[in-house]
Residue frames relative to the residue before (quaternion, step in Angstrom):
aa qw qx qy qz dx dy dz
X 1.0000 0.0000 0.0000 0.0000 0.00 0.00 0.00
X 0.3372 -0.7636 0.5184 0.1854 3.54 -0.77 1.02
X 0.4727 -0.6690 0.4990 0.2830 3.53 -1.23 0.51
X 0.7307 -0.4101 0.2975 0.4577 3.57 -1.27 -0.15
X 0.5440 -0.6000 0.4780 0.3401 3.54 -1.24 0.50
X 0.3153 -0.7468 0.5545 0.1884 3.55 -0.82 0.99
X 0.0290 -0.7990 0.6001 -0.0259 3.56 -0.80 1.04
X 0.6063 -0.5828 0.4056 0.3582 3.55 -1.24 0.42
X 0.8333 -0.0470 0.0979 0.5420 3.58 0.78 -0.99
X 0.1467 -0.7152 0.6760 0.1000 3.48 -1.25 0.72
X 0.0858 -0.8317 0.5484 -0.0112 3.57 -0.53 1.19
X 0.1699 -0.7855 0.5913 0.0667 3.57 -0.77 1.10
X 0.1127 -0.7570 0.6416 0.0514 3.55 -0.91 1.00
X 0.0944 -0.8336 0.5442 -0.0040 3.55 -0.24 1.32
X 0.0861 -0.8177 0.5691 0.0062 3.55 -0.26 1.29
X 0.7146 -0.4564 0.3067 0.4325 3.55 -1.28 0.05
X 0.7950 0.2293 -0.1319 0.5459 3.60 1.11 -0.56
X 0.8077 0.2009 -0.0763 0.5491 3.60 1.03 -0.77
X 0.1955 -0.7522 0.6199 0.1087 3.53 -1.12 0.80
X 0.1031 -0.7873 0.6075 0.0236 3.57 -0.88 1.01
X 0.1063 -0.7707 0.6261 0.0519 3.58 -0.92 0.93
X 0.0894 -0.8135 0.5747 -0.0046 3.57 -0.74 1.12
X 0.2671 -0.7543 0.5832 0.1401 3.56 -1.08 0.80
X 0.0759 -0.8159 0.5731 -0.0031 3.57 -0.88 1.02
X 0.1541 -0.7269 0.6619 0.0985 3.49 -1.29 0.69
X 0.7919 0.3832 -0.2287 0.4169 3.54 -1.30 0.25
X 0.3764 0.7443 -0.4801 0.2717 3.59 1.25 0.20
X 0.7125 0.4554 -0.2465 0.4735 3.57 1.08 -0.71
X 0.6687 -0.5316 0.2957 0.4275 3.57 1.18 0.43
X 0.5963 0.5453 -0.3846 0.4463 3.57 1.23 0.02
X 0.7944 0.3363 -0.2389 0.4459 3.55 -1.33 0.13
X 0.6799 -0.5499 0.2967 0.3838 3.60 1.03 0.71
X 0.7399 -0.3871 0.2325 0.4986 3.61 1.14 0.37
X 0.7003 -0.4946 0.3139 0.4078 3.59 -1.24 0.36
X 0.0228 -0.7772 0.6288 -0.0047 3.54 -1.09 0.82
X 0.3470 -0.7053 0.5814 0.2100 3.54 -1.07 0.81
X 0.2514 -0.8030 0.5253 0.1267 3.57 -0.57 1.15
X 0.7632 -0.2652 0.2017 0.5537 3.58 1.06 -0.66
X 0.2342 -0.7656 0.5849 0.1302 3.53 -1.33 0.26
X 0.1231 -0.7602 0.6322 0.0855 3.51 -1.26 0.58
X 0.1892 -0.8025 0.5596 0.0833 3.56 -1.08 0.65
X 0.0300 0.7610 -0.6480 0.0059 3.51 -1.36 0.39
X 0.5745 -0.5340 0.4658 0.4097 3.55 -1.27 0.19
X 0.4680 -0.6565 0.5104 0.2990 3.58 -1.07 0.71
X 0.2864 -0.8061 0.5069 0.1063 3.55 -0.93 0.96
X 0.1098 0.8101 -0.5627 0.1224 3.58 0.86 0.97
X 0.6771 0.5188 -0.3055 0.4232 3.57 0.86 -0.94
X 0.6342 0.5093 -0.3291 0.4796 3.59 1.19 -0.45
X 0.5281 -0.6715 0.3822 0.3524 3.58 1.30 -0.10
X 0.7679 0.2504 -0.1461 0.5712 3.60 1.26 0.06
X 0.2822 -0.7982 0.5089 0.1560 3.58 -0.29 1.23
X 0.5804 0.6034 -0.3906 0.3827 3.60 1.13 -0.40
X 0.5231 0.6066 -0.4259 0.4208 3.61 1.20 -0.27
X 0.6746 0.4767 -0.2843 0.4867 3.58 0.99 -0.84
X 0.6144 0.5366 -0.3451 0.4641 3.58 1.08 -0.71
X 0.6531 0.5110 -0.3131 0.4629 3.57 0.94 -0.88
X 0.6594 0.5030 -0.3091 0.4655 3.59 0.95 -0.84
X 0.6527 0.5019 -0.3187 0.4696 3.61 1.00 -0.78
X 0.6323 0.5186 -0.3349 0.4682 3.58 1.05 -0.71
X 0.6311 0.5152 -0.3372 0.4718 3.59 0.98 -0.77
X 0.6323 0.5347 -0.3261 0.4560 3.56 1.01 -0.83
X 0.6440 0.5145 -0.3026 0.4785 3.57 1.01 -0.86
X 0.7275 0.4533 -0.2515 0.4495 3.59 0.76 -1.05
X 0.5599 0.5872 -0.4017 0.4247 3.61 1.18 -0.33
X 0.7249 0.4037 -0.2321 0.5076 3.59 1.23 -0.41
X 0.7966 0.2894 -0.1557 0.5073 3.60 0.94 -0.81
X 0.5621 -0.6034 0.3884 0.4112 3.58 1.25 -0.10
X 0.7069 -0.4579 0.3190 0.4346 3.59 -1.27 0.23
X 0.1608 -0.7951 0.5817 0.0603 3.55 -1.03 0.85
X 0.1348 -0.7597 0.6301 0.0876 3.54 -1.18 0.67
X 0.1364 -0.8301 0.5370 0.0633 3.60 -0.07 1.26
X 0.4569 -0.6513 0.5317 0.2904 3.52 -1.13 0.69
X 0.7895 0.0665 -0.0065 0.6101 3.56 1.10 -0.79
X 0.1394 -0.7582 0.6301 0.0931 3.55 -1.12 0.72
X 0.0715 -0.8006 0.5949 -0.0049 3.55 -0.77 1.10
X 0.0594 -0.8043 0.5897 0.0422 3.57 -1.18 0.44
X 0.0654 -0.7479 0.6572 0.0672 3.49 -1.28 0.54
X 0.0359 -0.8406 0.5393 -0.0355 3.58 -0.89 0.86
X 0.0876 -0.7352 0.6675 0.0794 3.48 -1.25 0.70
X 0.4257 0.7656 -0.4138 0.2479 3.55 1.34 0.02
X 0.6534 0.5358 -0.3424 0.4108 3.58 0.99 -0.64
X 0.4168 -0.7059 0.4754 0.3192 3.57 1.22 -0.34
X 0.6677 -0.5025 0.3587 0.4160 3.55 -1.28 0.09
X 0.6308 -0.5136 0.4269 0.3952 3.51 -1.32 0.37
X 0.3448 -0.7370 0.5453 0.2014 3.58 -0.84 0.98
X 0.0316 0.8283 -0.5523 0.0882 3.54 -0.61 1.17
X 0.1558 -0.7013 0.6731 0.1755 3.48 -1.38 0.35
X 0.1553 -0.7954 0.5815 0.0718 3.59 -1.05 0.75
X 0.0658 -0.8168 0.5714 -0.0441 3.54 -0.95 0.94
X 0.0446 0.8143 -0.5727 0.0839 3.56 -0.77 1.09
X 0.7002 -0.4770 0.3408 0.4076 3.52 -1.35 -0.05
X 0.7983 0.0105 0.0236 0.6018 3.58 0.86 -0.95
X 0.6166 -0.5664 0.4012 0.3715 3.56 -1.17 0.57
X 0.7130 0.4830 -0.2649 0.4338 3.56 0.86 -0.93
X 0.7750 0.3604 -0.1848 0.4851 3.57 1.00 -0.76
X 0.8614 0.1733 -0.1215 0.4617 3.60 -0.28 -1.21
X 0.6178 0.5296 -0.3689 0.4492 3.63 1.01 -0.63
X 0.6450 0.5070 -0.3174 0.4755 3.57 1.03 -0.77
X 0.6494 0.5167 -0.3219 0.4557 3.58 0.94 -0.86
X 0.6476 0.5145 -0.3155 0.4652 3.57 0.98 -0.85
X 0.6506 0.5141 -0.3142 0.4622 3.57 0.99 -0.82
X 0.6262 0.5343 -0.3333 0.4596 3.59 1.01 -0.79
X 0.6475 0.5162 -0.3158 0.4632 3.58 0.98 -0.83
X 0.6758 0.5028 -0.2962 0.4503 3.57 0.93 -0.91
X 0.7030 0.4616 -0.2782 0.4641 3.58 0.78 -0.99
X 0.6348 0.5405 -0.3307 0.4422 3.58 1.06 -0.67
X 0.6807 0.4509 -0.2793 0.5053 3.56 1.24 -0.43
X 0.5736 -0.6207 0.3678 0.3878 3.59 1.26 0.15
X 0.4453 0.6906 -0.4592 0.3375 3.59 1.22 0.30
X 0.3708 -0.6822 0.5806 0.2449 3.53 -1.33 0.34
X 0.2389 -0.7781 0.5658 0.1314 3.57 -0.53 1.17
X 0.1383 -0.8397 0.5238 0.0371 3.56 -0.38 1.24
X 0.7927 0.0063 -0.0272 0.6090 3.59 1.26 -0.23
X 0.0492 -0.7999 0.5978 -0.0193 3.53 -1.07 0.81
X 0.0422 -0.7848 0.6177 0.0260 3.56 -1.07 0.77
X 0.1541 -0.7405 0.6436 0.1174 3.52 -1.36 0.37
X 0.7694 0.2747 -0.2342 0.5269 3.56 -0.92 0.90
X 0.7627 -0.3543 0.2648 0.4719 3.54 -1.26 -0.39
X 0.4504 -0.6820 0.5091 0.2700 3.54 -0.96 0.93
X 0.2650 -0.7388 0.6005 0.1527 3.52 -1.05 0.87
X 0.7092 -0.4674 0.2914 0.4400 3.61 -1.17 0.37
X 0.6783 0.4813 -0.3182 0.4550 3.59 0.91 -0.80
X 0.5713 0.5698 -0.3851 0.4480 3.62 1.17 -0.46
X 0.6620 0.5047 -0.3044 0.4630 3.56 0.91 -0.95
X 0.6405 0.5225 -0.3255 0.4590 3.59 0.98 -0.81
X 0.6488 0.5136 -0.3161 0.4641 3.57 1.01 -0.82
X 0.6377 0.5289 -0.3298 0.4526 3.58 0.99 -0.81
X 0.6733 0.4888 -0.2947 0.4701 3.58 0.86 -0.97
X 0.6792 0.5053 -0.2957 0.4427 3.59 0.90 -0.94
X 0.6709 0.5103 -0.3041 0.4438 3.60 1.05 -0.67
X 0.2413 -0.8179 0.4933 0.1715 3.60 1.28 -0.26
X 0.0526 0.8311 -0.5512 0.0520 3.62 0.57 1.07
X 0.4962 -0.6128 0.5163 0.3341 3.55 -1.26 0.39
X 0.8074 0.0437 0.0462 0.5866 3.54 1.09 -0.77
X 0.1928 -0.7501 0.6228 0.1108 3.56 -1.17 0.72
X 0.1718 -0.7628 0.6155 0.0990 3.56 -0.89 0.97
X 0.0868 -0.8139 0.5743 -0.0156 3.55 -0.48 1.28
X 0.0680 0.7922 -0.5984 0.0985 3.56 -0.64 1.15
X 0.2780 0.7792 -0.5426 0.1456 3.54 -1.29 -0.08
X 0.8206 0.2294 -0.1941 0.4861 3.54 -0.87 1.02
X 0.3761 -0.6805 0.5781 0.2474 3.54 -0.98 0.90
X 0.6680 -0.4833 0.3571 0.4388 3.58 -1.21 0.29
X 0.8179 0.1760 -0.1714 0.5203 3.56 -0.77 1.10
X 0.6060 0.5758 -0.3466 0.4256 3.60 1.29 0.02
X 0.8503 -0.1508 0.1231 0.4890 3.54 -1.18 -0.71
X 0.0849 -0.7869 0.6093 0.0492 3.57 -1.06 0.82
X 0.5466 0.6659 -0.3865 0.3293 3.56 1.19 -0.51
X 0.6546 0.5290 -0.3279 0.4291 3.59 0.94 -0.81
X 0.7056 0.4545 -0.2830 0.4642 3.58 0.78 -0.95
X 0.6173 0.5245 -0.3470 0.4728 3.61 1.10 -0.60
X 0.6278 0.5248 -0.3245 0.4745 3.57 1.04 -0.80
X 0.6818 0.4912 -0.2929 0.4561 3.59 0.88 -0.93
X 0.6190 0.5284 -0.3453 0.4673 3.59 1.05 -0.70
X 0.6549 0.5065 -0.3106 0.4670 3.59 0.99 -0.82
X 0.6281 0.5353 -0.3331 0.4560 3.59 1.06 -0.74
X 0.6588 0.4905 -0.3044 0.4824 3.57 0.97 -0.83
X 0.6447 0.5381 -0.3200 0.4387 3.57 0.98 -0.86
X 0.7048 0.4609 -0.2616 0.4717 3.58 1.06 -0.72
X 0.5182 0.6583 -0.4138 0.3562 3.60 1.23 -0.28
X 0.1169 -0.7819 0.6100 0.0541 3.55 -1.13 0.70
X 0.7074 0.4835 -0.3354 0.3915 3.56 -1.35 -0.23
X 0.2629 0.7354 -0.5715 0.2519 3.58 1.03 0.73
X 0.5750 -0.6155 0.4115 0.3482 3.58 -0.98 0.80
X 0.8404 0.0633 -0.0954 0.5298 3.53 -0.75 1.10
X 0.5448 -0.6343 0.3898 0.3859 3.58 1.26 0.22
X 0.5639 0.6089 -0.3738 0.4141 3.57 1.29 0.13
X 0.2525 -0.7876 0.5481 0.1247 3.55 -0.54 1.17
X 0.5072 -0.6493 0.4614 0.3290 3.61 -1.04 0.67
X 0.5743 -0.5438 0.4696 0.3923 3.54 -1.29 0.26
X 0.1948 -0.7550 0.6139 0.1230 3.57 -1.07 0.77
X 0.1674 -0.7505 0.6333 0.0870 3.55 -0.85 1.04
X 0.1923 -0.7924 0.5704 0.0989 3.56 -0.69 1.07
X 0.0630 0.8020 -0.5872 0.0893 3.54 -0.69 1.16
X 0.4439 0.7004 -0.4391 0.3458 3.54 0.98 0.91
X 0.8163 -0.2162 0.2036 0.4955 3.53 -1.36 -0.43
X 0.4154 -0.7426 0.4668 0.2410 3.60 -0.59 1.11
X 0.5280 0.6336 -0.4089 0.3906 3.60 1.20 -0.39
X 0.7442 0.3904 -0.2052 0.5016 3.58 1.05 -0.78
X 0.3942 0.7796 -0.4412 0.2052 3.59 1.28 -0.23
X 0.7109 0.4677 -0.2920 0.4366 3.61 0.65 -1.04
X 0.6715 0.4939 -0.3064 0.4597 3.58 0.95 -0.82
X 0.6321 0.5230 -0.3254 0.4701 3.58 1.02 -0.79
X 0.6624 0.5068 -0.3052 0.4596 3.58 0.91 -0.91
X 0.6449 0.5250 -0.3230 0.4518 3.59 0.98 -0.82
X 0.6572 0.5148 -0.3091 0.4556 3.59 0.93 -0.90
X 0.7146 0.4587 -0.2610 0.4591 3.57 0.83 -0.98
X 0.6520 0.5145 -0.3173 0.4578 3.58 0.95 -0.84
X 0.6374 0.5294 -0.3214 0.4586 3.57 1.00 -0.82
X 0.6869 0.4741 -0.2738 0.4780 3.59 1.12 -0.68
X 0.6154 -0.5933 0.3327 0.3982 3.60 1.26 0.00
X 0.4750 0.6575 -0.4563 0.3659 3.59 1.22 0.24
X 0.3575 -0.6423 0.6231 0.2671 3.52 -1.25 0.55
X 0.1147 -0.8368 0.5352 0.0111 3.57 -0.80 0.95
X 0.1088 -0.7422 0.6569 0.0766 3.51 -1.32 0.52
X 0.2267 -0.7698 0.5829 0.1272 3.57 -1.08 0.70
X 0.0232 0.7773 -0.6285 0.0189 3.55 -1.03 0.82
X 0.6996 -0.4593 0.3274 0.4386 3.57 -1.25 0.09
X 0.6188 -0.5289 0.4313 0.3889 3.54 -1.24 0.48
X 0.3838 -0.7531 0.4865 0.2210 3.58 -0.66 1.10
X 0.7687 0.1708 -0.1149 0.6056 3.60 1.26 -0.36
X 0.0491 -0.8777 0.4762 0.0206 3.58 0.55 1.19
X 0.7969 0.0537 -0.0143 0.6016 3.58 1.16 -0.52
X 0.6626 -0.5023 0.3665 0.4177 3.55 -1.22 0.46
X 0.8498 0.0676 -0.1114 0.5108 3.55 -0.93 1.07
X 0.6487 0.4621 -0.3505 0.4928 3.58 1.09 0.62
X 0.1468 -0.7852 0.5992 0.0537 3.56 -0.70 1.13
X 0.0088 -0.7686 0.6395 0.0139 3.57 -1.17 0.65
X 0.1074 0.8614 -0.4828 0.1155 3.53 0.57 1.23
X 0.4985 0.6961 -0.4270 0.2908 3.62 1.17 -0.35
X 0.6666 0.4798 -0.3416 0.4568 3.69 0.80 -0.77
X 0.6518 0.4970 -0.3218 0.4739 3.61 0.96 -0.80
X 0.6303 0.5363 -0.3284 0.4553 3.57 1.01 -0.80
X 0.6456 0.5154 -0.3199 0.4639 3.60 0.99 -0.79
X 0.6494 0.5132 -0.3195 0.4613 3.59 0.98 -0.83
X 0.6560 0.5038 -0.3078 0.4703 3.56 0.98 -0.83
X 0.6450 0.5282 -0.3190 0.4508 3.58 0.96 -0.86
X 0.6374 0.5295 -0.3243 0.4562 3.59 0.96 -0.85
X 0.6862 0.4656 -0.2884 0.4787 3.57 0.88 -0.90
X 0.6198 0.5596 -0.3449 0.4286 3.57 1.03 -0.75
X 0.6577 0.5192 -0.3144 0.4460 3.59 0.95 -0.86
X 0.6847 0.4726 -0.2950 0.4699 3.56 0.91 -0.88
X 0.6486 0.5288 -0.3194 0.4445 3.58 1.02 -0.77
X 0.6795 0.4997 -0.3033 0.4434 3.57 0.87 -0.91
X 0.6464 0.5091 -0.3253 0.4660 3.61 1.17 -0.48
X 0.7778 0.3917 -0.1948 0.4513 3.59 1.02 -0.69
X 0.7063 0.5108 -0.3099 0.3798 3.57 0.87 -0.78
X 0.7482 0.3562 -0.2227 0.5135 3.63 1.16 -0.31
X 0.7200 -0.4881 0.2611 0.4186 3.59 1.04 0.63
X 0.3417 0.7681 -0.4893 0.2320 3.60 1.21 0.29
X 0.6917 0.5138 -0.2970 0.4115 3.59 1.05 -0.66
X 0.6499 0.4970 -0.3349 0.4674 3.59 1.21 0.16
X 0.5868 -0.5973 0.4259 0.3428 3.53 -1.18 0.62
X 0.5388 -0.6269 0.4563 0.3293 3.57 -1.01 0.78
X 0.7462 0.4368 -0.2347 0.4442 3.54 0.87 -0.92
X 0.8450 0.2393 -0.0711 0.4730 3.57 0.84 -0.91
X 0.4222 -0.6965 0.4840 0.3200 3.59 1.10 -0.50
X 0.5305 0.6246 -0.4118 0.3986 3.59 1.27 0.02
X 0.6430 -0.4840 0.3929 0.4449 3.61 -1.22 0.29
X 0.5369 -0.6795 0.4105 0.2854 3.52 -1.02 0.84
X 0.0433 -0.7649 0.6416 0.0372 3.53 -1.21 0.56
X 0.5395 -0.6129 0.4600 0.3489 3.55 -1.10 0.61
X 0.5143 -0.6429 0.4726 0.3144 3.53 -1.14 0.65
X 0.4788 -0.6305 0.5209 0.3193 3.48 -1.23 0.43
X 0.6915 -0.4450 0.3330 0.4615 3.55 -1.24 -0.10
X 0.0616 0.7938 -0.6023 0.0575 3.51 -1.10 0.66
X 0.6809 -0.4730 0.3515 0.4348 3.53 -1.28 0.08
X 0.3632 -0.7133 0.5553 0.2254 3.54 -1.07 0.72
X 0.7524 0.4249 -0.2816 0.4172 3.49 -1.33 0.27
X 0.5352 -0.6198 0.4811 0.3131 3.54 -1.36 0.05
X 0.1385 -0.7714 0.6176 0.0654 3.51 -0.99 0.89
X 0.5256 -0.6233 0.4707 0.3370 3.51 -1.09 0.62
X 0.6490 -0.5274 0.3635 0.4104 3.61 -1.17 0.50
X 0.7167 0.4269 -0.2628 0.4848 3.56 1.08 -0.53
X 0.5350 0.6522 -0.3930 0.3661 3.55 1.28 0.04
X 0.8411 -0.1547 0.1184 0.5045 3.53 -1.11 -0.80
X 0.4874 -0.6564 0.4919 0.2992 3.52 -1.05 0.73
X 0.3643 -0.7455 0.5204 0.2015 3.56 -0.90 0.95
X 0.6125 -0.5223 0.4332 0.4055 3.52 -1.34 0.19
X 0.5005 -0.6501 0.4729 0.3213 3.58 -1.04 0.70
X 0.7235 0.4621 -0.3180 0.4024 3.52 -1.26 0.42
X 0.3664 -0.7615 0.4834 0.2284 3.58 1.22 -0.08
X 0.0706 -0.8476 0.5255 0.0185 3.57 0.45 1.20
X 0.3406 0.7333 -0.5519 0.2042 3.50 -1.24 -0.38
X 0.3644 -0.7255 0.5429 0.2148 3.52 -1.23 0.40
X 0.3041 -0.7316 0.5841 0.1762 3.52 -1.12 0.75
X 0.0599 0.7951 -0.5986 0.0771 3.57 -0.46 1.19
X 0.1840 -0.7826 0.5852 0.1060 3.58 -0.74 1.00
X 0.0508 0.7942 -0.5986 0.0918 3.54 -0.52 1.24
X 0.3711 -0.7230 0.5353 0.2302 3.58 -0.72 1.03
X 0.8647 -0.0031 -0.0519 0.4995 3.51 -0.91 1.11
X 0.3616 0.7144 -0.5236 0.2910 3.59 1.06 0.62
X 0.0619 -0.8070 0.5872 0.0069 3.56 -0.86 0.91
X 0.4526 -0.6514 0.5321 0.2960 3.50 -1.28 0.37
X 0.3206 -0.7194 0.5796 0.2091 3.56 -0.80 0.99
X 0.0722 0.8197 -0.5599 0.0973 3.54 -0.78 0.93
X 0.2421 -0.7027 0.6334 0.2154 3.49 -1.37 0.13
X 0.3924 -0.7373 0.5036 0.2210 3.53 -0.89 0.91
X 0.3679 -0.7179 0.5481 0.2210 3.55 -0.87 0.92
X 0.5578 -0.6039 0.4372 0.3647 3.60 -0.96 0.76
X 0.8386 0.1422 -0.1243 0.5110 3.55 -0.81 1.04
X 0.6733 0.4859 -0.3066 0.4653 3.58 1.21 0.00
X 0.5122 -0.6402 0.4839 0.3060 3.51 -1.32 0.06
X 0.1518 -0.7721 0.6128 0.0728 3.55 -0.79 1.06
X 0.7387 -0.4045 0.2757 0.4633 3.57 -1.25 -0.02
X 0.6567 0.5061 -0.3275 0.4532 3.61 1.13 -0.44
X 0.5991 0.5722 -0.3468 0.4398 3.57 1.28 -0.13
X 0.2338 -0.7942 0.5486 0.1164 3.60 -0.59 1.13
X 0.1239 -0.7507 0.6436 0.0827 3.51 -0.95 0.91
X 0.6665 -0.4551 0.3720 0.4585 3.54 -1.25 0.07
X 0.6568 -0.5349 0.3439 0.4051 3.55 -1.14 0.64
X 0.8745 0.0386 -0.0716 0.4782 3.48 -1.03 1.02
X 0.5177 0.6227 -0.4385 0.3899 3.59 1.10 0.55
X 0.5456 -0.5904 0.4634 0.3729 3.61 -1.01 0.65
X 0.6286 -0.5981 0.3453 0.3576 3.55 -1.04 0.82
X 0.6668 0.5235 -0.3346 0.4115 3.61 0.94 -0.77
X 0.6311 0.5202 -0.3521 0.4551 3.58 1.24 -0.10
X 0.4772 0.6711 -0.4391 0.3592 3.56 1.28 0.10
X 0.7942 -0.2945 0.2085 0.4889 3.47 -1.32 -0.44
């Protein structure tokens, strides 16, 4: 009895509705260049709280047609988790609230609620009910108003009924004069906090790039963890790097593979395989029918 076919890479593309798993040979420069061996599909399982369920189903769909596979490397790209859910809060609608919103949207976040000025009780209730991943708190040009942002920090600190008792991260991008006091209030209340430059340091001057970078960093880590990225596709166990193994693709009748289906699970946003298409052959850009070997495509 032969073992699984050893391949260079298994690549999961996790979309908002459909998950596609593709098998590749020749990625490491052997066998004349990259070749798409086949693809499998499944519905994406965001609503189940774990996208790896859909990846596992797509892999089974693929292997039902091409046989068991043993990838040296497993890669994934996903848009399924959606943008980071954020609320943004500033001193005035025209100035700091707008600057905060620009920073959030520029980082690919979804702004689900926004306030300007002092938060009212119903604002706090809306923030808690929306369950944001992150709150961007701003307000006041450098050397200007500090009372509003201090008031808003106190309102957030007093809020309760966060889902699971877990408070979102607060990124502070307001008047640096109030920074230490705001951080002390929020940290004492149990919030995790990050500090960035004032998003509106002076009249008619925006400085959203540092805040945008902080939001992007948090977004990447969140999208990997909140939808099951930290678990193995095959077993659900914490991930471990693969041991050494044979490179390249072997035919099902060739060398016997290691048991357990090794390989590494790496989640890279928008990571793609660079390839060259062979004349008359199928490269990674060539779509075949779901779970069909590449030579059965167009």
